[in-house]
C-alpha positions in Angstrom: -3.9 8.1 -13.0 -0.1 8.1 -12.5 -0.2 5.5 -9.5 3.8 6.1 -8.9 3.7 9.2 -9.0 0.7 9.1 -6.5 2.8 7.0 -4.3 5.5 9.3 -4.2 3.9 12.5 -3.0 1.6 10.4 -0.2 4.9 8.2 0.8 2.8 6.5 2.5 0.1 3.8 2.3 -2.2 3.0 5.1 -2.6 -0.6 5.1 -6.0 -1.5 6.8 -7.9 -4.8 7.7 -11.2 -3.6 8.3 -13.7 -4.9 11.0 -17.3 -3.9 9.6 -18.3 -2.0 6.7 -19.4 0.5 8.8 -16.3 1.9 9.6 -14.8 2.5 6.2 -16.0 6.1 5.7 -15.1 7.5 8.8 -12.1 6.1 8.8 -11.2 7.8 5.0 -12.7 10.1 6.1 -9.7 10.7 9.2 -7.2 9.5 6.7 -8.0 12.7 4.8 -8.5 14.9 7.7 -4.5 13.3 8.7 -2.9 14.3 5.1 -3.3 11.1 3.4 -6.1 10.3 1.1 -5.2 6.7 0.6 -6.3 3.9 2.2 -5.3 -0.3 0.6 -8.1 -2.3 2.2 -7.0 -5.5 2.4 -9.1 -8.7 1.8 -8.0 -10.1 5.4 -12.4 -10.0 6.1 -15.0 -10.3 4.4 -16.0 -6.0 5.0 -13.4 -6.0 2.2 -15.4 -5.3 -1.3 -18.1 -3.3 0.4 -15.7 -1.1 2.4 -13.8 -0.4 -0.8 -17.4 0.0 -2.4 -18.4 3.2 0.5 -15.3 4.7 0.4 -15.5 4.8 -3.1 -19.2 6.1 -2.8 -18.9 8.4 0.0 -15.3 9.6 0.4 -13.9 9.8 -3.6 -11.2 12.3 -2.0 -9.4 9.4 -1.0 -8.0 6.5 -3.5 -8.5 3.3 -2.5 -7.2 0.6 -3.2 -7.3 -3.3 -2.2 -4.5 -5.3 -0.8 -4.3 -9.0 0.2 -5.2 -9.5 -3.7 -4.8 -13.3 -3.5 -6.4 -14.1 -6.6 -8.1 -13.1 -9.8 -11.7 -13.5 -8.6 -10.7 -11.5 -5.7 -9.1 -9.3 -8.2 -12.4 -8.7 -10.3 -14.4 -8.3 -6.8 -12.0 -5.3 -6.3 -12.0 -3.8 -9.4 -16.3 -3.5 -9.2 -16.6 -3.1 -6.2 -13.9 0.2 -6.9 -11.3 -0.4 -5.8 -8.2 1.8 -7.9 -4.7 -0.2 -7.1 -4.2 -3.5 -6.1 -1.3 -4.8 -3.6 -0.6 -8.8 -3.2 2.0 -9.7 -0.7 3.9 -12.3 -3.5 3.9 -12.1 -7.4 1.2 -14.3 -8.7 1.8 -14.4 -12.4 -2.2 -14.7 -13.0 -3.5 -12.4 -11.2 -0.2 -9.5 -12.2 -1.4 -10.2 -16.6 -5.3 -9.6 -15.1 -4.5 -6.3 -13.3 -2.1 -5.3 -16.5 -5.5 -6.4 -19.2 -7.5 -4.5 -17.0 -5.6 -1.1 -16.9 -5.1 -0.6 -13.5 -2.0 -0.1 -11.7 -1.1 -3.0 -9.2 2.2 -3.7 -6.4 2.7 -7.0 -6.8 4.6 -8.8 -3.8 8.4 -9.2 -3.8 11.2 -10.5 -1.4 14.3 -12.0 -3.5 16.2 -11.3 -6.5 14.4 -14.1 -8.2 11.2 -12.7 -7.7 12.2 -9.1 -8.9 13.6 -10.3 -12.2 10.5 -12.4 -12.5 8.3 -9.1 -12.3 11.0 -7.3 -15.3 10.7 -9.6 -17.1 7.1 -9.1 -16.8 6.6 -5.3 -17.4 6.8 -4.9 -13.9 8.8 -2.4 -12.4 6.3 -1.0 -9.3 6.7 -3.5 -6.5 6.0 -4.1 -3.0 8.8 -5.3 -1.0 6.8 -7.3 1.6 7.5 -8.5 4.6 10.8 -5.8 4.9 11.5 -5.8 8.4 11.0 -9.7 8.5 13.4 -10.3 5.2 15.9 -8.2 7.2 15.5 -4.5 7.0 16.8 -1.8 5.0 20.0 -3.0 4.5 18.4 -6.2 2.6 16.4 -4.3 1.0 19.7 -2.0 -0.2 21.7 -5.1 -1.4 18.7 -7.1 -3.2 17.7 -3.8 -5.4 20.9 -3.2 -6.3 21.4 -5.2 -9.5 17.8 -4.0 -11.0 17.8 -0.3 -10.6 15.0 0.3 -12.8 13.2 -1.5 -10.4 11.0 0.6 -7.4 9.7 0.1 -4.1 7.1 -0.2 -1.6 8.0 -1.3 1.9 5.9 -3.0 3.8 6.0 -5.4 6.5 6.9 -4.1 10.6 7.7 -0.9 9.2 6.4 2.5 11.6 7.7 6.1 12.5 11.0 4.2 13.9 12.0 3.2 10.9 9.9 5.0 8.2 12.8 7.5 7.4 15.4 5.1 6.8 13.5 3.2 4.3 12.2 6.5 2.9 15.7 7.1 2.3 16.2 4.2 0.1 17.1 5.8 -3.6 14.4 3.3 -4.8 11.6 3.3 -2.9 9.0 5.1 -3.8 6.7 4.9 -0.5 5.8 2.4 2.7 2.9 0.6 3.3 1.9 0.6 6.8 -0.7 -0.4 9.6 0.5 1.2 13.0 -1.9 4.3 12.2 -5.2 2.1 10.9 -4.7 -0.7 13.6 -7.6 -2.9 14.0 -8.5 -2.5 17.7 -8.2 1.2 17.1 -10.8 1.2 13.9 -13.5 -0.6 15.9 -13.1 0.8 18.8 -14.0 4.0 16.9 -10.9 5.9 17.9 -11.1 8.3 14.6 -9.3 11.5 16.0 -6.5 9.1 17.3 -6.3 7.8 14.2 -6.2 11.5 12.4 -3.0 12.6 15.3 -1.2 9.3 14.0 -1.8 9.8 10.1 -1.2 13.7 10.5 2.1 12.4 12.3 2.7 10.0 9.2 2.6 12.5 7.4 5.0 14.8 9.0 7.7 12.4 9.3 7.1 11.3 5.2 7.6 15.0 4.3 10.5 15.8 5.9 11.9 12.3 4.8 14.5 12.1 1.9 12.2 12.4 -1.3 12.1 9.6 -3.4 14.9 9.7 -6.4 14.8 8.1 -9.6 
C-alpha cells in the first residue's frame, strides 16, 4: 500500500474511539457510504483490537489502522488484528523501529522542530502533527515545518469543518485527522446515518480544498 498516496487522496482520516466492538462494522460501513474508506481505531478503549479485526474481516474495502499506539506490545496486537497502518501521539523510537522492521506504514506524532529532526534522522518523513490546534494551529505548523521541506504532515487535534480547509491548504499537509464525524456518543447511539452524512460533508470540503503539493 502506498500510504502517503492513499492519504493524499482521501485527505481526511477518521479518528475513532470505539465504544464497543459491535459498533465497528456498522461504523466502517457508514464511513464507506460517506465516501471515506478509512478508519483509525484508537487504543483508547479495550475493544480496539477486536474492532480492527472485525473491520479487516468484514469490511475489507475500508483501510483500517490503529491509533494511540503507545508501545511495541500494542503495535503487535494491532498488526495481529489486521491493522494496515499505525498512528502514535508521540515519537517513540522503539515503536517506530518496530513498524519499519514490520514493513507497516506509521505516523509517529511530532510537535516541535526537535521531534521533526529526530524523525527525519530516523528516515521517517510522514508525520502526525499533534495536538494541532492546542500547539498553535496553522500558523505554528507553517513556522515549525518551514525548515524541514522534506517532511509531510497529518495534523490532528481540534480540527473540524471550520478549519479543515485551512490545514489542507498548507503545502506540507497531506491529510488531516479528526473525530468530529465519528464522535463516541454518536457511535454508541447508533447514529450511523448521521455519521455517513457528516462524513460526506467532510469529504466534500476536503475535495474542494487546495490539493496536497510536493
